[in-house]
Structure formats: structure tokens, C-alpha cells
N, C-alpha and C positions, 0 to 999 in steps of 0.2 A: 692075462695081458690084453690091454685094450688101448687102441689109439685115440679114443674119444677124448680123454683129457687133453691130449696135444692138438687135436683138430679143433677143440673148443678154445684153445689158447690164442692170444693176439698173434697176428701175422709175424711180428718181429721175433716172437718166441719160436714160432715154426721155422723161420728162416735161420735162426740161431742153431736150432737142433739139426736141421738139414745140413748146414755147413759143418757143424762139429762131427756128424756121423760120416759125412763124405771125407773130411780130414783124417778121421780115424782109419778109414779103409784105405785111402791113398797113402798114408803114412806107412801102413803095412806093406803096401805094394813097393814103396820106395826102399823099405828095409830089405827086401828080398831080391831086388834087381841090381844089376851092375851099376857102379857109381862112375861119375865123371864123363859120361857120353851125353849126346844131345837129348836122348829120352829122359835121362836123369834130371838134367836141367829144366826141361819142359814140365815134367811132372812135379819137380821142385817148386817151380813158380806157381803152378796150380795150387799146390799145397800152401804156399805162403799166402796166396789170395784167399783161399778158404779159411786159413787161421786169422787173416785180417777181418774177415767178415764175421767170424766168431767173436773176436775180440771187440770189434766196433759195434756189433749188434748187442752185445752184453751191456753196453753203456746205457741203452734205452730200456733194459730190463731191471726194474728197481724193486721188485716185490720182496726179495729177501730181508732187506733192512726196513721194510715198510714202504708204502707207495710214495714215490718221489725221492727216496733216500738212497744214497750210495752205501755200498758195503765193502768189505775187504775184497770181494770178487772184482770189484771195479779197479782196484789197485793191481790186481792180477792181470787184468785186461791191459793196463798200461804197460805193465812189465813185459807182457807177451808181445805187444807191438814193438817195444824197443829191442826185444830179444830177437824177433824176426829180422828187423833192420840190421842188428849186429851180426846175425848168422849169415845173411847175404853179403854184407860187407867182408866178413871173414873168408868166404868162398871166393869172392872176387879178388882178394888179396893173396890167394893161394894158401891160406892157413886152413888146410883141410881138416886136420885133426880137431881144431878149435870149432870149426864149422860143424863137424859131426857131433861133437859134444853138445853143442848149443841146440842143434835140431833134435837130438834124442831127449835133451832136457825139456824142450818145449813140448815135445810129443807126450812125454811121460807126465810132466807137471801140469801143463796148461790144458791137456786133453784128458788123459786117463785119471789122474788123481782128482782133478777138479770135476770131471765127469762122474766120478764115483759119488761125490757129494750130492749130485742131482738125484741119486736114487734113494735118498733119505725120505722117511715118512713126511707127508705133506707137500712134497715137491712134485711138479708135473710129471717128471720121468719116473719117479717112484710110483706114482699112480698108474702110469703107462705099464711099467714092467711088473710091479708087484701088486697093483690094485690098492695101495695104501695111500 
């Protein structure tokens, strides 16, 4: 394992990775803590901001489809932003079950599943973790 590929990457990639890793950790914290109190709301807003940073920063990262080209990941970023807005709306309307399902879906799909693809050979995080 070596951080060299990440440290050599553009600042936007570094910010994207930092926000994603922070969102993964904060999401785990949210899953283990009591729900519905002020701390849950504050940490939830922090998580939403981190996820927005992850999604928005990905728009400027275009290497997967070729320099300057968008890929399916950019569609996922738009979906994530819409999903975040919907999940906040659901919580504010008192639809807690739907809010919970939305947030869990965003955590699993937009962070963990998508994050797993970054570990493929030739990708920066694949080089960081596995050296390939």
C-alpha cells in the first residue's frame, strides 16, 4: 500500500477521495448512534455536505471515459445529488422510513459499490491499496 499515486493525483481527486472516506466513516457512525435527536441531525447534515462534495467533485474528474469526457459515473453523481435532496425532504416531511431507506441506499450504492470500482486495476485507489 502506498499513498504516492493519490498524492500525485490532481487536487480535485484528492478532495474527492478525502470527502468520500470521511462520508464512509461518518455514515458508519450515523448507523450506530440513536436517531432523531440533535446530534443525528447535525451529523446527518455533515454527511449530506460530504456526499455533495463527493458528487460535485466527481463532475470534474473525467479520466474514466477519456480526458474531458463524461461517463456513467457522472450520471450517478447527478442521481446522488437528487437522492440527497429527496432524503432531506423526506425527513423534513416526517417520512422517516422512506428517509432511512434513501440514506442507506445512498450509502451502499453511491459510496460502497461505486467505491469498490475505484479499486480496479489502473485506477488510482487500486494503485494505492493493491499497487496495481
